[in-house]
N, C-alpha and C positions, 0 to 999 in steps of 0.2 A: 504494500500500500504506499503510495507516494506521500510526501509531506503535504501535498495539496489535498489529498483525501482526508488527512487529519483536520485540516482547516474546514472542509465541508462538514465533517462529523461534529466539530466544535459548534458550527453554526446551527446544525440540527439539534444538538443538545440544549442550546440556549434559545431555541425557538425563533432564531433569525430566519427570514425568508431566503430560500435557495433560488438561484437562477435555474432556468430550464436545463442548462448543461450540467449544473451541479446535481439536479434531481436525477438525471439519467445515470450519472456516475455513482450516486449513492445507491440507487436501486439495483444497479449492476453488481456492486459489491455486496449488498444485502442478500442477493439471491445466490451468491457463490458459496457453496457448502464449506469450502476451505476457510472462509472468513466469517461465517455466520456466528460461531461461538465466540470468536474474538470480539466482534461488535457487541455481543451480548455482555461480555465481561466488562468492557469499557462503559457500557450503559449502566451496569450495576454499580460501578465505582462512582459514577457521576450522581446517581440517585441517592447513594449512601452519604455522599459528601455534604449535601444540603447547601452547596455553594451556588450563589447567583452571581454570574460574571457579567460585567458591563463592557469590559475590554479584554482582549486576549493578546498577550505579548508572546510572539513566537521565538524570541531570543531566550530559550529555555535553560541554557547552560548554567547561569548563575543561580536561578531559582532551584534547579535540580540539586546543585552542590549544597545549597543552604538546607534544602529539605532532607538530603541524605544525612547531614550532620546531626539532625535532631531525631533520627530513628536508630534503633538497635536491631541487629540481626536476630531472627527467630528461627526455630527449627521446624515447626509445623507449617509446611509450605505446600501450596497447590501450584505446581509449575505452569507457566503459560505455554501456549502452543509454540512449537519450534519455528513457526512462520514469523514470530516476532524476533527482531533483532533488538539489542539494547537501545540503540538509537531511537527506534520507534517507540519503545516502551517509555523512554524519558519524555518523548513528545506527548504521549498519552497521559502520563502522570502530570505533565504541566497543565493539561486541560483541567485537572482536578484541583491543583494547588494554585491556580491563578489568583493574584492579588487584585481584587476589584478596585480600580483606581477611582478616587474622588472623595466624596464627602461622607465620611463615617460609615462606609460599608464594612460590615463585620464578616471576616473570612473564617469559615470553619472547614479545615482541610479534610479531616477524617472523622468518622463517627466513633462511638465508644466500642463498637464491636468489630471493626475492620481496620486493618492497617496494611502497610506495604513493606516488603523487605528492601533495605537500603542497598543491597548488593545484587540481588537477583531480579528485582522488579516483579515479584510474584505476590499473590495474596497470602496473608497471614491471618489466622483466625483466633489465636489464643492470646493476643495482647492488644490493648487499645492505646491509641495516640491521638491527642487533640492539640492543635496549635491555634490559638485565638489571638488575633492582633486587630486593634482598632487604629485606623489611619485617617487623618484629615489633611486635606490639601487646599491651598488657596490658589487661584489663578491670577487674573489681572485686577483683583480688587481685594480689599481687606475682608477677612473672614473671622467671625466671632464664634467661639466655642465654649461651652460650659462642660467641665469634666464631671465625672461621677461624684467627686468629693465636694462639689460646689465651686471649685476654683474656675476662674475665667481666663481665657486666652484670646488675644486678638492676633491673628496671623497676618504679617505683611504679605505683599504680593509674592507669589511663587514660593511659598514656604510649606513645610510639611511637619506634622508631629505624628507620633505613634506611641501606643502603650499596650501592655498585655491585658488580658481579660480579668486578671486579678487586681487591677489597679484599684486603690482605695480600700481593699481588704487586707492584702498582705504587704502592699507597698504603695508608694506614690512616685513611680519612676517613669519618665518618658524620654523620648529622643526627639531632637529638633534639628531640622535642616532649614536654614533661612532665618527669618527674624520674627520674634513674637514679643508682645507685651503681656505680662503675667500678673494677675491679681490672685494670690494664693490664700485659700482658707487655712486657718490655723489648725494644726494637729500635732501636739508635742510628741505623740507616740510614733508618728510616721512622717519623717522629714520628706519634703517634696524635692525630688532629684531630677535634674535635667542633664542628659548627656548630649554633647554637641561638639563635633569636630575635635575630639581628643581632650575636651574639658568637661568638668563636672560642676554643676551649680546646685548648692544645697541650701534649702530654706525651711523654716517652720510655718511662717505666715507673713507675707509681705507683698510688695508690688515692685516690678522691675522690668527692664527691657533687655532682651538677649538677642544679639545679632550674630548669626553663625552661618552665613552663606558659604557653600563649598568652595567657590572660586575666589573668595576674599582672602587676603593675606593675613588678616587679623580676625579674632573673635572679640566682640565688645559686650560688656555687661554694665549696665547703668542702673543704680538702685533709686527708686522713688520713695518707698517707705520701708521701714523694718531693717533687718540685718541679713546679709547674704554671704555665704561662703562660696568662693570661686577657686577652682584648683585644676592643675594639669593631671590627667589620669595616669600619666607615665612618670611623673616626677613629684613626689610628695613635698619636696622643698618649695615648689612653686604654688603658693597658696595665698589668697588675699581675703580678708574679712572686710566687707563693704557696708557703710551706712548711707542714709539718704544723701543724694547729690554727689555720690562718689562713683567713680568709673574704673573698671579694670579692663585692660587690653591684653589679650593673649596673642603674642606673635608666633604664628604657626611654625615658621622656619627655625627660629632660635629657641622655641619652646620656653619663653619667659613671659611673666606677667608684670605689667606696668600699672601702677595705680595713680589716679588723678582725681581732680574735683571738676564738676560741671557747673557752669554759671547760670544756665537757663534750661528750660524744658524743651528746647528745640529738637532734641533727639526723638521726641514723641510726635513730631508733626505728621509722620506717615499715618498715625492712627486716626487722623481727622478725615482722611480721604475715603469717600464711599462708606461711611460708618454711621449707621442709623442710631446706634447707642450714643455716640459722641454728639450728633446733631440734637438729639433729645436733651442731653445734659446742658448744652450751651443755650438752648431755647428756654429752659425751665430751671434756672438756678435755684429758685426757692424750693424745688422738690428734692434737691440734693444737698443743700446746706442745712444741717441739723442745728437748731438753736436751743440751748438749755440755759435758763437764767433764774435768778432769784433777786429780791429787792428788800431793802430795809431802810429805816430812818437812822441817820447818824446823830451824833451828839448835838448838832446844830439844827435838828429837825428837818434836815434835807433828805430827799428821797434818792437813794443810791441804788443803782442796778448793776449787777455783774453777771457774766455768763461765759459760755463757751460756744464756738462755732466749729462744727466738724464737717468736712467734705466727704460725703458718701458717694460721690460720683466715681465711676471707674476710670475715666480718662480726663475729663475736663478739669482745668485748674481755674480758680476764680480770683478776682482782685477787687478792690474798692467796693466792699460790700456795704449796701445801704440797709440800716436798721430803722424801723419806725417804732417810737415809744409813745404809749398812751397812759395817762394817769387818771384814775377814777376816784372821786370822793365818796364818802359814806352815803351821800344822797344819790349816788349814781351819775353825778355830773362828770362829763369828760373834760379834762384840761386840754389846752391847745396841744396838738400833736407835735412831736419833735423828731427830727430825722438826723441821724449821725452816719457818717461814712467811715468805715474802718479801712485805712489805707494799707492793708497787708495782703500778701499772697497766700492762697489757700490751695494746696495741691491735694490730690486724692489721698484719703486716709488721714490727712493732717488735722489737728485741732489747735485753735488759737483762743486766747482769753481776751475778754474786754470788760471794761468797768467805766460807767459814766454817772455823773452827778446830775440829776434831773431838777434839782432845786425844790420848789414848792415848800419853802421853809415855813411859810405862814399859813399853809393849808393842811388839810387832812388827806391822807392817802389810804384808800381802802383796797385798791387793786391796781396793778401795773401789768401792761401787756407789751411784749417786744416781738416784732415780726421782721423777717427778712423781706425787704421790698424788691431788691434787685442786686445784681453783681456784674462786674465786667469779666471778660474772658481773657485769659492769658494764652496767646497764640505762640 
């Protein structure tokens, strides 16, 4: 059976329409007694795999090598027909172990009752093997992803992340190729670990940007909130502990890590492009700036209010935050409204304090309200 026939078989198994010429070729092979049982075996593997393929990559060598490394030889084997050569078996196996490219397609290569010998390419019935991998890719726009543990990732253009099916249960380990902005849920028992281009980034709960494109000479990590550990996987002496507004640059060729400080949030500008979450955050600052306050009368009978503002946005940073104060007397009368502007920057996850004297020395105060009116956006 020529390689073209395997392509026709793959289209048939995935319910893709066949051309008239392909239909004739398939029917001819199907009627051939020498090939009937072979076709039946491949059909069985496909049905047991439960895999739904969106794209088929016929460059099977690398996938086959990876697949072989994850399997162990068994002794209870039903040999395939002599008509198969190893080359053709590898092509057939590739049909089963295709990685479905794109957005969150979960690949189940084998079921719990069937596996394949890594050396003979034959059926094995007495051991189960299952390899589950979750993969997300972005194309020409930013892609937002929420992981099983509640963490959020924004992938820059042409970036990929992947993680195993036990993510969040036994570990929180992922791989990255490209660039991503991460907002990580806290879990002291399971550090969040990212492997990218020979580096390892380890956090408990924080937000940061990691840029690790394969073709770039450097890998760059910049922290927005929290504390992050960044290291070379091949050299324990190359390690950096980063705090907010600090950056680590891993030089791939020299395998060294340089640490520096960033003066602005410009490294996150890419997250603003084609990003619905960011657009919502900049249009509605009041929804994302959490205000907590209290008030009291001081020794001069003045009404003093103090509180905190916390930025709950994932991406947007705010500045020049406007607060509206209202004082109510015991009779329910509202005093003239006061507006104050806090000339500070508020990045995601950050909390700032404020305190203002509202006066009203000669009046009574029964209630005070403080609301966020608006805020500027830091681009």
